[in-house]
N, C-alpha and C positions, 0 to 999 in steps of 0.2 A: 763408717756410714756410706751408704751407697745412695747417690742422688741421681734420679733420672728425670729429665725435662722433656715433655712431649710437646711437639709443636702442632699446628693446624692439620687436623684430619689424621694425626698419627695414632696408631692403635698398638697396644703391647700387652702380652700375656706373660706374667712372671710367675714362674713356678718355684717354690721353696720347699725343699726337703731337708728337714733339720734332724740331726741326731742329738743324743743327750750332751750337754754341756756346750753346744753351739750358742752363741749370742748373736743376734742379727738386728741391725736397724736398716729400714728401708724408707727413703724419702723420694716421693713422686710429686712433680709439679706438672699439672695439666694446664700448660701455658697457651695452648693453641685452640681455637675453636673446634668443636667436635672431636677433640682428642679424647682417647679412652684408655683405661688400664684395668686389667683384671689380675689380682694376686691370689694365687692359690698356695696354701701352705699346709704341710703336714709334719708334725712333730712326734717322734716316738722316744720316750725317756724311760729308763728304769733305774733300780739302785737308789742312790742318793743325789743324783745329778740336779743341778739347778740350771734351768735355761730361760732366756728371755727373747722376745721378739717384739720389736717396736716397728709400726708401720705408720707413716705420715703421708697423707694424700692432701694435696692442695689444689682445689679447683679455682683457677685464676682467670679463666675465659668462659664464654658463654657455650651451652650445650655440650658440655663435657660429661663423661660418664665414668664411674668407678665402681668396682665390685671387689671386695676383699672377703676371702672365705679362708678360715684357718681351723683346722682340726688338730687335736692332741690326744694322745693315748699315753697315759701315765701309770707306771707300775712301781711297786717297792715304795720308797720313801721320796721319790722324785718330786720336783716342784717346777711349774712352768708359770711365767709372768707373760701376759699379753697386753701391750698397750697399743691401741689403735686410735688415730686421730684423723677425722676427716674435716678439713676446713674449706668451706665455700666462700670465697671472696665476694665482696660487693662488686657488682657488675657481672657475676657469672651466672647470669639468667639461664634458667632451663637445665642447670646442672642436675644430675641424677647420680646418687651415691648410695651405696649400701655396704655395711660392714658387719661381718659376723665371725663369731669364735664359738667352737664346740669343744668340749673336753669329756673324755672317757677316763674314770679313774678306777684303778684297781688298788687293792691292799690299803696302804697308808698314804698313797700319793695325794697330792693336793694341788689345786689350782691356786696361784698366788694372786697377784695383782691381775684382774681381767677386766680391763677398762676400755670399752668401746666408747668413743666420744665423738660427738659432732659439734662443729662450731660453724654456725650458718649466719653469715652477714648480708644475705641476699634474700628477698621474699619469694621470688618465682623459682622454687627448687623442688626437687623430690629427694628425700633423704630418709635413711633408717638405719637401725643397727639392732643386734641382738647377741646374747651370749647365753649359752647353755653349758652347765656342768652337771655330770651325772655319774654316780658311783655305781659300779656293777655290784648287785647285790647277790647273795647266796641263792635266792629263790630262781633267779635267771639261770644260774649255773646249774642248780639242782634239776630244773626242768630239762635241760639238754642232757645232763648225766642220767636221768631217769629214762631217756630214749637210747641209752647204750653208748653215749659219747663220753669219753674220758674227760677229766677236768681241764687238761691241757688244750685238747681239741674244742671244748666248749668256749674256753677263752679265746682261742684263735677265730672261732666262728663269730663271736661277738665283735671283736676287733675288725675282721674283715668285713662285716656288714656295716660297721660304723665309717670305716675309711674308705670303702671301695669306689664311691663315686668320685672322690677327690684323687684317689690313687690312679684311677683311669686317666684323669686330666694330667696329673704329674707325668704319667707314662707316655702321654701323647696319644692315647687310644680314643680319647673323647674330647670334644670341644664343647664348651659351655657358652 
């Protein structure tokens, strides 16, 4: 487990690039007023790999901000579990939190536990979460292949379109 404590006015961008069979737990405490964290994660898995990512963010001070965005591409019979938890403590007025997970599935891959959760103990906050899981259907691939693109190229195009925004952030080419 990796724990990071951010003090007053401290800001951090965390980039996670995960390969199949990596398991990771990240624990961030926003302990100081106006501290901020962004967590950007990308997982690529294939075969029969099983991977898990757990992200825990605690807003313990006023006017803190967190953004968590995780994207996964799963092929074969791979499985990915994502557990994200944002806790906004009593007294963390003005906290702003957002937690999101998106998965693109090929073949027989599956999203396991996909649990974005919010625990809010303060009234004056802004918080949201979302999760999407989409299986690539044959119609998508057929459309691209009918335009002269091979199946392998069609899959690559779909994956690139799905991961490109977060890949640029991971590569340091873009700041969000």
